[in-house]
PyMOL CGO cylinders between C-alpha atoms (Angstrom):
from pymol import cmd
from pymol.cgo import CYLINDER

trace = [
    CYLINDER, -95.36, 20.39, 76.61, -98.35, 22.46, 75.55, 0.3, 1, 1, 1, 1, 1, 1,
    CYLINDER, -98.35, 22.46, 75.55, -101.77, 22.36, 77.21, 0.3, 1, 1, 1, 1, 1, 1,
    CYLINDER, -101.77, 22.36, 77.21, -104.84, 24.55, 77.53, 0.3, 1, 1, 1, 1, 1, 1,
    CYLINDER, -104.84, 24.55, 77.53, -105.35, 26.70, 80.61, 0.3, 1, 1, 1, 1, 1, 1,
    CYLINDER, -105.35, 26.70, 80.61, -108.56, 28.43, 81.67, 0.3, 1, 1, 1, 1, 1, 1,
    CYLINDER, -108.56, 28.43, 81.67, -108.79, 31.95, 83.05, 0.3, 1, 1, 1, 1, 1, 1,
    CYLINDER, -108.79, 31.95, 83.05, -110.27, 31.63, 86.55, 0.3, 1, 1, 1, 1, 1, 1,
    CYLINDER, -110.27, 31.63, 86.55, -109.77, 35.15, 87.91, 0.3, 1, 1, 1, 1, 1, 1,
    CYLINDER, -109.77, 35.15, 87.91, -109.17, 38.65, 86.61, 0.3, 1, 1, 1, 1, 1, 1,
    CYLINDER, -109.17, 38.65, 86.61, -108.52, 41.82, 88.55, 0.3, 1, 1, 1, 1, 1, 1,
    CYLINDER, -108.52, 41.82, 88.55, -107.49, 45.41, 88.03, 0.3, 1, 1, 1, 1, 1, 1,
    CYLINDER, -107.49, 45.41, 88.03, -104.16, 46.60, 89.37, 0.3, 1, 1, 1, 1, 1, 1,
    CYLINDER, -104.16, 46.60, 89.37, -103.35, 50.32, 89.07, 0.3, 1, 1, 1, 1, 1, 1,
    CYLINDER, -103.35, 50.32, 89.07, -103.13, 50.51, 85.26, 0.3, 1, 1, 1, 1, 1, 1,
    CYLINDER, -103.13, 50.51, 85.26, -103.30, 46.89, 84.15, 0.3, 1, 1, 1, 1, 1, 1,
    CYLINDER, -103.30, 46.89, 84.15, -105.65, 43.92, 84.13, 0.3, 1, 1, 1, 1, 1, 1,
    CYLINDER, -105.65, 43.92, 84.13, -104.21, 40.77, 85.67, 0.3, 1, 1, 1, 1, 1, 1,
    CYLINDER, -104.21, 40.77, 85.67, -105.38, 37.23, 84.95, 0.3, 1, 1, 1, 1, 1, 1,
    CYLINDER, -105.38, 37.23, 84.95, -104.95, 33.99, 86.84, 0.3, 1, 1, 1, 1, 1, 1,
    CYLINDER, -104.95, 33.99, 86.84, -105.33, 30.58, 85.13, 0.3, 1, 1, 1, 1, 1, 1,
    CYLINDER, -105.33, 30.58, 85.13, -105.59, 26.92, 86.02, 0.3, 1, 1, 1, 1, 1, 1,
    CYLINDER, -105.59, 26.92, 86.02, -104.41, 23.91, 84.07, 0.3, 1, 1, 1, 1, 1, 1,
    CYLINDER, -104.41, 23.91, 84.07, -104.19, 20.16, 84.51, 0.3, 1, 1, 1, 1, 1, 1,
    CYLINDER, -104.19, 20.16, 84.51, -101.25, 17.79, 84.10, 0.3, 1, 1, 1, 1, 1, 1,
    CYLINDER, -101.25, 17.79, 84.10, -101.89, 14.08, 84.68, 0.3, 1, 1, 1, 1, 1, 1,
    CYLINDER, -101.89, 14.08, 84.68, -105.18, 14.88, 86.45, 0.3, 1, 1, 1, 1, 1, 1,
    CYLINDER, -105.18, 14.88, 86.45, -103.40, 17.24, 88.88, 0.3, 1, 1, 1, 1, 1, 1,
    CYLINDER, -103.40, 17.24, 88.88, -104.64, 20.84, 88.99, 0.3, 1, 1, 1, 1, 1, 1,
    CYLINDER, -104.64, 20.84, 88.99, -102.15, 23.70, 88.88, 0.3, 1, 1, 1, 1, 1, 1,
    CYLINDER, -102.15, 23.70, 88.88, -102.84, 27.42, 89.26, 0.3, 1, 1, 1, 1, 1, 1,
    CYLINDER, -102.84, 27.42, 89.26, -100.70, 30.15, 87.73, 0.3, 1, 1, 1, 1, 1, 1,
    CYLINDER, -100.70, 30.15, 87.73, -99.55, 33.36, 89.31, 0.3, 1, 1, 1, 1, 1, 1,
    CYLINDER, -99.55, 33.36, 89.31, -101.26, 36.56, 88.18, 0.3, 1, 1, 1, 1, 1, 1,
    CYLINDER, -101.26, 36.56, 88.18, -100.00, 37.78, 84.80, 0.3, 1, 1, 1, 1, 1, 1,
    CYLINDER, -100.00, 37.78, 84.80, -100.57, 41.10, 83.05, 0.3, 1, 1, 1, 1, 1, 1,
    CYLINDER, -100.57, 41.10, 83.05, -103.14, 40.93, 80.27, 0.3, 1, 1, 1, 1, 1, 1,
    CYLINDER, -103.14, 40.93, 80.27, -101.56, 43.77, 78.28, 0.3, 1, 1, 1, 1, 1, 1,
    CYLINDER, -101.56, 43.77, 78.28, -104.33, 43.89, 75.66, 0.3, 1, 1, 1, 1, 1, 1,
    CYLINDER, -104.33, 43.89, 75.66, -107.18, 43.46, 78.18, 0.3, 1, 1, 1, 1, 1, 1,
    CYLINDER, -107.18, 43.46, 78.18, -108.33, 40.63, 75.94, 0.3, 1, 1, 1, 1, 1, 1,
    CYLINDER, -108.33, 40.63, 75.94, -109.04, 37.67, 78.23, 0.3, 1, 1, 1, 1, 1, 1,
    CYLINDER, -109.04, 37.67, 78.23, -112.14, 37.07, 80.35, 0.3, 1, 1, 1, 1, 1, 1,
    CYLINDER, -112.14, 37.07, 80.35, -112.97, 34.45, 82.98, 0.3, 1, 1, 1, 1, 1, 1,
    CYLINDER, -112.97, 34.45, 82.98, -113.63, 31.16, 81.20, 0.3, 1, 1, 1, 1, 1, 1,
    CYLINDER, -113.63, 31.16, 81.20, -111.40, 31.91, 78.20, 0.3, 1, 1, 1, 1, 1, 1,
    CYLINDER, -111.40, 31.91, 78.20, -108.73, 29.37, 77.28, 0.3, 1, 1, 1, 1, 1, 1,
    CYLINDER, -108.73, 29.37, 77.28, -105.07, 30.22, 76.69, 0.3, 1, 1, 1, 1, 1, 1,
    CYLINDER, -105.07, 30.22, 76.69, -102.29, 27.93, 75.55, 0.3, 1, 1, 1, 1, 1, 1,
    CYLINDER, -102.29, 27.93, 75.55, -99.74, 27.27, 78.24, 0.3, 1, 1, 1, 1, 1, 1,
    CYLINDER, -99.74, 27.27, 78.24, -96.33, 25.66, 77.86, 0.3, 1, 1, 1, 1, 1, 1,
    CYLINDER, -96.33, 25.66, 77.86, -95.05, 23.72, 80.86, 0.3, 1, 1, 1, 1, 1, 1,
    CYLINDER, -95.05, 23.72, 80.86, -92.01, 21.66, 81.78, 0.3, 1, 1, 1, 1, 1, 1,
    CYLINDER, -92.01, 21.66, 81.78, -93.09, 18.01, 81.72, 0.3, 1, 1, 1, 1, 1, 1,
    CYLINDER, -93.09, 18.01, 81.72, -90.72, 17.14, 84.58, 0.3, 1, 1, 1, 1, 1, 1,
    CYLINDER, -90.72, 17.14, 84.58, -91.74, 20.16, 86.69, 0.3, 1, 1, 1, 1, 1, 1,
    CYLINDER, -91.74, 20.16, 86.69, -95.31, 21.14, 85.68, 0.3, 1, 1, 1, 1, 1, 1,
    CYLINDER, -95.31, 21.14, 85.68, -95.26, 24.16, 88.02, 0.3, 1, 1, 1, 1, 1, 1,
    CYLINDER, -95.26, 24.16, 88.02, -92.71, 25.73, 85.63, 0.3, 1, 1, 1, 1, 1, 1,
    CYLINDER, -92.71, 25.73, 85.63, -94.79, 27.27, 82.87, 0.3, 1, 1, 1, 1, 1, 1,
    CYLINDER, -94.79, 27.27, 82.87, -95.13, 30.09, 80.38, 0.3, 1, 1, 1, 1, 1, 1,
    CYLINDER, -95.13, 30.09, 80.38, -98.46, 31.47, 79.22, 0.3, 1, 1, 1, 1, 1, 1,
    CYLINDER, -98.46, 31.47, 79.22, -98.54, 31.83, 75.44, 0.3, 1, 1, 1, 1, 1, 1,
    CYLINDER, -98.54, 31.83, 75.44, -100.16, 35.28, 75.06, 0.3, 1, 1, 1, 1, 1, 1,
    CYLINDER, -100.16, 35.28, 75.06, -100.90, 35.77, 71.36, 0.3, 1, 1, 1, 1, 1, 1,
]
cmd.load_cgo(trace, "trace")
């Protein structure tokens, strides 16, 4: 399933910017791991599409475009 996630944190690691997002499934909040923002495009508060497994919402993939 596809949902919107919101960038809640961003930090610099050696050469890359990392972002961390949160998303909701059935009123339950989930938080992603940190992922590399290769284009340094996303800021805190931005929304990103996220694809998750409806049976296991903790399994997800961020749809970087």
